[in-house]
N, C-alpha and C positions, 0 to 999 in steps of 0.2 A: 461721116461716122461720129468725128468730134466737137459738131453742134450735135448731137443726142448723148454723147458721154458729156457732157459741160453741164446744157437742161437738167439732165437726170442731177449732175453736183448741184447743181442752182438752187433744187430742193432743199428741205430744211427734214434731217436725215431724222427720221425713229428713236428716239433714246436708244432702241435695243442693238440698236447700230452703232457702233465705234470708224470712224474718221477711215482709215486704219483699216479696216477690212470696208469698207464701200471701195476702196482702193480700192482691193486687191478683189473685185466686185471686178468693178472695171475695167481692167487688169485682161483680166483672166476672156470676158467678152469679148477688148478689142482684139487676143492673140486670136 
């Protein structure tokens, strides 16, 4: 799971997604 989370966040995020929002989405998926 950690590798998937890291790989997803190493990719460039779309401009409409804020880094903070991406962290929230990742946290929800982790939980």
